[in-house]
C-alpha positions in Angstrom: 3.6 -109.6 -76.5 6.7 -108.1 -74.9 6.3 -108.6 -71.1 9.4 -106.6 -70.4 8.0 -103.4 -71.7 8.1 -100.8 -68.9 4.6 -100.2 -67.4 5.0 -96.4 -67.4 5.8 -96.5 -71.1 2.9 -98.8 -71.8 0.5 -96.4 -70.0 1.8 -93.5 -72.0 1.4 -95.4 -75.3 -2.2 -96.4 -74.5 -2.9 -92.8 -73.5 -1.5 -91.5 -76.8 -3.3 -94.1 -78.9 -6.7 -93.7 -77.2 -6.5 -89.9 -77.3 -5.0 -89.9 -80.8 -1.9 -87.9 -79.6 0.8 -90.2 -81.1 1.5 -87.9 -84.0 1.0 -84.4 -85.4 -2.3 -83.9 -87.1 -3.9 -87.2 -85.9 -7.6 -87.2 -85.0 -10.4 -89.7 -84.6 -10.3 -90.9 -88.2 -6.6 -91.8 -88.1 -5.7 -95.5 -87.9 -4.2 -96.8 -84.8 -0.4 -97.3 -85.0 0.3 -101.0 -85.5 4.0 -101.6 -85.0 4.4 -101.0 -81.3 0.9 -102.0 -80.2 1.0 -105.6 -81.5 4.3 -106.2 -79.8 3.4 -105.1 -76.3 -0.4 -105.6 -76.0 -2.0 -109.0 -76.2 -5.0 -109.8 -78.2 -7.9 -111.8 -76.7 -10.1 -114.2 -78.5 -11.4 -112.7 -81.7 -10.0 -109.2 -80.8 -6.5 -108.2 -81.7 -4.6 -105.7 -79.6 -5.5 -102.9 -81.9 -9.2 -103.8 -82.0 -9.2 -103.8 -78.2 -7.7 -100.4 -78.0 -10.0 -99.2 -80.8 -13.0 -99.8 -78.5 -11.5 -97.5 -75.9 -10.5 -94.9 -78.5 -13.9 -94.8 -80.1 -15.6 -94.5 -76.7 -13.2 -91.7 -75.7 -13.9 -89.6 -78.8 -17.6 -90.4 -78.9 -17.9 -89.1 -75.3 -16.1 -86.0 -76.1 -18.2 -85.4 -79.3 -21.4 -86.0 -77.3 -20.2 -83.5 -74.7 -19.4 -80.9 -77.4 -22.8 -81.3 -79.1 -24.4 -80.8 -75.7 -22.3 -77.7 -74.8 -22.6 -76.2 -78.3 -26.0 -77.4 -79.4 -26.9 -74.2 -81.3 -23.5 -74.1 -83.0 -24.0 -77.7 -84.1 -27.4 -76.8 -85.5 -26.0 -73.9 -87.5 -23.0 -75.8 -88.9 -24.8 -79.1 -89.5 -23.9 -82.3 -87.7 -21.4 -83.6 -90.2 -19.5 -80.3 -90.4 -19.6 -80.0 -86.6 -18.1 -83.4 -86.2 -15.3 -82.5 -88.6 -14.7 -79.3 -86.6 -14.5 -81.2 -83.3 -12.1 -83.8 -84.8 -9.7 -81.1 -85.9 -10.1 -79.2 -82.7 -9.3 -82.2 -80.5 -6.2 -82.8 -82.6 -5.1 -79.2 -81.9 -6.4 -79.0 -78.3 -6.4 -82.4 -76.7 -8.1 -82.3 -73.2 -5.7 -81.5 -70.4 -8.2 -81.2 -67.4 -9.8 -84.0 -65.5 -13.3 -82.5 -66.0 -14.8 -82.9 -69.5 -16.4 -79.5 -69.0 -13.1 -77.9 -70.0 -12.6 -79.9 -73.2 -14.3 -77.3 -75.4 -13.1 -74.1 -73.8 -11.1 -73.0 -76.9 -13.6 -74.1 -79.5 -15.1 -70.6 -80.2 -11.7 -69.2 -81.1 -10.7 -72.3 -83.1 -14.0 -72.1 -85.0 -13.3 -68.5 -86.1 -10.3 -69.7 -88.0 -11.8 -72.9 -89.4 -13.2 -73.4 -92.9 -16.5 -74.7 -91.6 -17.3 -71.2 -90.4 -17.1 -69.7 -93.9 -20.8 -70.2 -94.8 -21.8 -69.0 -91.3 -19.3 -66.2 -90.2 -21.4 -65.6 -87.1 -20.9 -69.1 -85.8 -17.8 -68.2 -83.7 -19.8 -65.6 -81.8 -22.7 -68.0 -81.3 -20.2 -70.6 -79.9 -18.7 -67.9 -77.6 -22.2 -67.1 -76.2 -22.9 -70.8 -75.6 -19.5 -71.2 -73.9 -20.1 -68.2 -71.7 -23.5 -69.5 -70.6 -21.9 -72.8 -69.7 -19.2 -71.2 -67.7 -21.7 -69.0 -65.9 -23.7 -72.1 -64.9 -20.7 -73.8 -63.3 -19.3 -70.7 -61.8 -19.1 -69.8 -58.1 -22.1 -69.1 -56.0 -22.7 -65.6 -54.8 -25.1 -63.5 -52.7 -27.0 -61.1 -55.0 -27.9 -57.6 -53.8 -31.6 -57.4 -53.0 -34.0 -54.5 -52.7 -34.4 -54.9 -48.9 -30.6 -54.5 -48.4 -30.3 -51.5 -50.7 -33.0 -49.7 -48.9 -30.8 -49.6 -45.8 -28.5 -47.1 -47.6 -29.3 -43.5 -46.8 -29.6 -41.0 -49.7 -26.5 -39.0 -48.7 -24.4 -42.2 -48.8 -25.4 -43.3 -52.3 -22.6 -41.6 -54.2 -19.9 -43.5 -52.4 -21.4 -47.0 -52.0 -19.4 -49.7 -53.9 -21.2 -51.5 -56.7 -19.9 -54.8 -57.9 -21.4 -57.3 -60.4 -21.6 -60.9 -59.5 -18.7 -63.3 -60.3 -20.7 -64.9 -63.1 -21.6 -61.7 -64.9 -20.1 -61.3 -68.4 -20.6 -58.8 -71.2 -19.9 -59.9 -74.7 -19.5 -57.5 -77.6 -20.7 -59.0 -80.9 -20.8 -58.1 -84.6 -23.8 -60.4 -85.2 -27.1 -60.7 -83.4 -26.7 -64.4 -82.4 -28.8 -64.2 -79.2 -32.1 -65.0 -81.1 -30.5 -68.1 -82.6 -29.6 -69.6 -79.2 -33.1 -68.9 -77.9 -34.7 -70.5 -80.9 -32.5 -73.7 -80.7 -33.1 -73.9 -76.9 -36.9 -73.7 -77.6 -36.7 -76.3 -80.3 -37.9 -73.7 -82.9 -36.5 -72.8 -86.3 -33.7 -70.3 -86.4 -32.8 -67.7 -89.0 -29.6 -66.2 -90.1 -28.8 -63.2 -87.8 -28.7 -59.5 -88.6 -25.2 -58.1 -88.8 -25.4 -55.3 -86.2 -23.1 -54.4 -83.3 -24.6 -55.5 -80.0 -23.6 -56.4 -76.5 -25.0 -59.4 -74.6 -25.2 -59.6 -70.8 -24.8 -63.1 -69.3 -25.4 -63.8 -65.7 -26.5 -66.5 -63.3 -29.2 -66.3 -60.6 -29.6 -69.2 -58.3 -29.5 -72.2 -60.7 -30.6 -70.4 -63.8 -28.4 -68.7 -66.4 -29.9 -65.7 -68.2 -28.7 -63.7 -71.2 -30.1 -60.7 -73.0 -29.0 -57.8 -75.3 -28.0 -54.7 -73.5 -29.9 -51.5 -74.1 -28.3 -48.2 -74.8 -26.5 -46.9 -71.7 -25.9 -50.2 -70.0 -22.6 -51.2 -71.6 -20.3 -48.6 -69.9 -22.1 -48.9 -66.5 -21.9 -52.7 -66.4 -18.3 -52.7 -67.6 -17.4 -50.6 -64.5 -19.6 -52.7 -62.2 -17.8 -55.9 -63.3 -14.5 -54.3 -62.3 -16.1 -52.7 -59.2 -16.8 -49.0 -58.7 -18.7 -46.5 -56.7 -22.3 -45.7 -57.5 -21.4 -42.1 -58.6 -18.7 -43.4 -61.0 -21.2 -45.9 -62.6 -23.8 -43.1 -63.0 -21.2 -41.0 -64.7 -20.3 -43.8 -67.1 -23.9 -44.3 -68.0 -24.4 -40.5 -68.5 -21.3 -40.3 -70.7 -22.6 -43.1 -72.9 -26.1 -41.7 -73.4 -25.4 -38.0 -72.9 -26.7 -35.9 -70.1 -30.3 -35.0 -70.3 -33.5 -34.8 -68.3 -34.1 -38.5 -69.0 -30.6 -39.7 -67.8 -31.5 -39.8 -64.1 -34.6 -41.9 -64.9 -32.6 -44.2 -67.1 -30.0 -44.7 -64.3 -32.7 -45.5 -61.8 -34.4 -47.9 -64.1 -31.1 -49.7 -65.0 -30.1 -50.1 -61.4 -33.6 -51.3 -60.5 -33.4 -53.9 -63.3 -29.9 -55.1 -62.3 -31.0 -55.6 -58.7 -34.3 -57.3 -59.7 -32.4 -59.6 -62.0 -29.7 -60.5 -59.4 -26.9 -59.0 -61.5 -25.2 -57.1 -58.6 -23.3 -58.6 -55.8 -24.3 -58.0 -52.2 -21.5 -55.9 -50.8 -23.3 -54.8 -47.7 -20.2 -55.1 -45.5 -18.4 -52.7 -47.8 -21.5 -50.5 -47.8 -21.4 -50.4 -44.0 -17.7 -49.5 -44.0 -18.4 -46.7 -46.5 -21.2 -45.3 -44.4 -19.0 -45.3 -41.3 -16.3 -43.5 -43.2 
């Protein structure tokens, strides 16, 4: 063992070895580099320097893999455990974690999966992974005060057109080519899943209290919610819905029903201070 090896360099070496970042293309199946390690790290008893480091390296990758399986349980079920492990190994080589929290380790997996060979038998897997990732991010997102029916009843009819409408900070709308929502529900319920229908659809994801919810949008919701996520006036959102579905006698009833559902589900943010300011104006 070389006792003169600088501590900072030793720490960097151990980090590279444990995280498999000592060379391009390395991942969890790569052997640990031997030349430097044996010179500067001592063995102990029956364990060589490399064997000692291997314990930490295996634990590091195993923990990341377990976290990925938890975050992407439905994607793992679709791909199969072996294929999913290969995917994660390649992913970690390309995107080693850079954040203190393990929650961020898999943030780029959906995009990475779309370009990976394991997705060829299941071309919908990338969208399924994106849905799972969005659900996770909604769960850990910021708290907010949802708009409730009692608050909205304080608005007078003449003020409705100008009141601001804003979706909560954890609200997301995902546009998909495949109907992957039923797969996630099936896996979460421990039931059998089936290959999805290939049909354009949009999924709403939101959090209310400690629960994350998701569902497919109905005709007319997409444009209105997109504007609500950015923030807009009630009249503007009504116009967006009407433009999507076309104006008819049923449009007003649809708008009322959609707003009622958004409020009941806790999708909209309580912007009562802004409402009060609009009413004063």
